[in-house]
C-alpha positions in Angstrom: -0.2 0.1 0.0 2.3 3.3 -0.9 2.5 5.8 1.4 0.3 9.2 1.8 1.0 12.1 3.1 -1.7 14.3 4.1 -4.9 13.2 5.1 -7.3 14.3 2.4 -5.1 10.6 1.1 -5.4 9.1 3.0 -9.2 9.6 2.8 -9.0 7.7 -0.6 -8.5 4.5 0.7 -10.3 1.5 0.4 -11.4 0.5 3.8 -10.2 -3.0 2.8 -7.1 -1.6 2.6 -6.9 0.1 6.3 -7.8 -3.6 7.1 -5.1 -5.2 6.3 -2.5 -2.9 7.5 -4.7 -3.3 10.5 -4.8 -6.7 10.9 -0.6 -6.7 9.9 -0.3 -4.1 13.3 -2.3 -6.0 15.5 -0.4 -9.1 14.8 2.5 -7.2 15.5 1.7 -4.8 17.8 0.3 -8.7 19.6 3.5 -10.4 18.6 5.5 -8.0 19.9 4.2 -7.4 23.6 4.2 -10.8 23.5 8.3 -11.2 23.5 8.8 -7.9 25.2 7.0 -10.0 28.0 9.0 -12.9 27.5 11.8 -10.6 27.9 10.7 -8.9 30.8 10.6 -12.4 32.7 14.1 -14.4 31.6 15.5 -10.3 32.7 13.9 -10.9 36.2 14.4 -14.5 37.0 18.1 -13.8 36.0 18.2 -11.9 38.9 16.9 -14.4 40.7 19.2 -16.0 40.0 22.2 -14.0 40.4 21.6 -12.8 43.2 20.8 -15.6 45.0 23.6 -18.2 43.6 26.0 -16.1 44.8 24.1 -15.6 48.8 24.4 -19.4 48.8 28.5 -19.7 48.0 29.1 -16.7 50.1 26.9 -18.1 53.1 28.2 -22.3 52.7 31.7 -20.5 52.4 31.8 -18.2 55.6 29.5 -21.0 57.7 31.8 -23.2 56.4 35.4 -21.5 57.2 34.0 -21.1 60.7 31.9 -23.3 61.7 32.4 -23.0 65.3 31.1 -19.1 65.0 28.0 -20.2 63.2 26.9 -22.6 65.1 24.6 -21.5 67.0 22.4 -20.1 64.3 22.7 -23.8 62.7 18.9 -23.0 62.8 18.4 -19.2 60.9 21.5 -19.3 58.9 19.8 -23.4 57.0 16.3 -21.3 56.5 18.5 -18.7 54.6 20.6 -20.9 52.4 16.5 -23.1 52.0 14.9 -19.6 50.8 17.8 -19.2 49.1 18.3 -23.2 47.5 14.2 -22.8 46.4 14.1 -19.5 45.0 16.7 -20.5 42.7 15.4 -23.2 41.5 11.7 -21.5 41.0 13.6 -19.3 38.8 15.6 -21.8 36.5 12.0 -23.8 35.7 11.2 -20.3 34.9 13.9 -20.4 31.9 14.2 -23.1 31.4 12.7 -23.7 28.0 10.9 -26.6 27.2 11.5 -27.7 23.5 8.3 -30.0 22.1 8.7 -31.2 18.8 6.4 -31.8 16.7 6.1 -34.0 14.0 3.8 -32.6 11.0 1.5 -34.4 8.5 -0.1 -34.1 5.4 -3.5 -35.1 7.8 -2.5 -32.5 10.0 -2.5 -29.3 6.8 -6.1 -30.6 5.1 -8.0 -30.0 8.8 -5.5 -27.4 9.6 -4.3 -27.8 12.4 -0.6 -27.4 12.6 1.3 -23.9 13.1 4.7 -23.6 11.6 5.7 -20.2 13.2 7.0 -22.9 16.1 10.8 -24.2 15.3 9.6 -27.6 17.2 6.9 -28.3 14.5 9.2 -27.7 11.6 13.0 -28.6 12.6 12.1 -32.6 11.3 10.6 -31.3 7.9 13.0 -31.5 4.7 13.1 -27.9 2.9 10.9 -29.3 0.1 8.7 -29.9 3.0 8.9 -27.4 4.8 8.2 -25.3 1.7 5.2 -27.3 0.6 3.9 -26.8 4.2 4.9 -23.0 4.2 2.6 -22.0 0.8 -0.1 -24.1 1.8 -0.7 -22.3 5.0 0.2 -18.8 3.3 -2.6 -19.6 0.8 -5.9 -19.1 2.4 -5.5 -16.4 4.9 -8.1 -17.9 7.2 -6.0 -20.7 7.5 -2.3 -17.9 8.7 -4.7 -15.4 10.5 -5.4 -18.9 12.7 -1.6 -20.1 12.7 -0.3 -16.6 14.0 -3.8 -16.8 16.4 -2.3 -20.1 18.0 0.8 -19.2 18.8 -0.2 -16.1 20.5 -1.9 -18.7 22.1 0.9 -20.2 23.0 3.4 -18.2 23.7 0.8 -16.6 26.0 0.7 -20.4 27.5 3.9 -20.4 28.1 4.4 -16.7 29.5 1.5 -17.8 32.0 4.3 -20.9 33.5 6.9 -18.1 33.4 5.0 -15.9 35.5 3.5 -18.6 38.0 7.1 -19.2 38.5 8.5 -16.4 39.4 5.7 -15.8 41.5 6.9 -18.5 43.3 10.2 -17.7 44.2 9.8 -13.8 45.0 7.3 -15.6 46.8 9.7 -18.2 48.6 12.5 -14.9 48.8 10.6 -12.3 50.9 8.5 -14.8 52.9 12.4 -16.9 53.6 14.4 -13.5 54.1 11.7 -12.5 56.8 11.6 -15.7 58.4 15.4 -16.2 58.5 15.9 -12.3 60.2 13.8 -12.8 62.2 14.4 -16.5 63.7 18.0 -14.6 63.1 17.3 -12.0 65.8 15.3 -13.7 68.4 18.6 -17.0 67.7 20.2 -13.4 68.9 19.0 -12.2 71.7 16.6 -14.7 73.5 17.9 -18.7 72.6 22.0 -16.9 73.3 21.2 -14.5 75.8 
């Protein structure tokens, strides 16, 4: 579609062209939003992994070298180690890739039950088979849109799982840190004195 310089020229564009551009823009924005949310989730998980692995190595290294000094604080230290470990596990699970390998058949294409936007679905195909499958999808607008929608839906499901695991990671970190500090204070002022 040609670019028009002013509003009067844009008024001459048929509505059908606006609709096609709108659909294209919608899918582009939708996909960009999902990709940004995915990057944000990965960054948050990487922060939790980095912080907690450093904390784990410092606490384990420090308490192992000075075991006599820290033996009275065994319970708060173990709570803190467990907190950092669980937080790291949830964050790693959030960023761990899940590779699902799909096998596409001609029947799937004929019944319009496949999508080629995920590499796991087409990576086992030969180049000619991949080209044939893609051309089958691209020939029909509704099949193409359903393929795009299925991909967006799949990305949304993955994001939901990531954000649930991130929520567990952050909640575990928050509760564990608070409880560890409370137990540490109790040991310092009530048990050790």
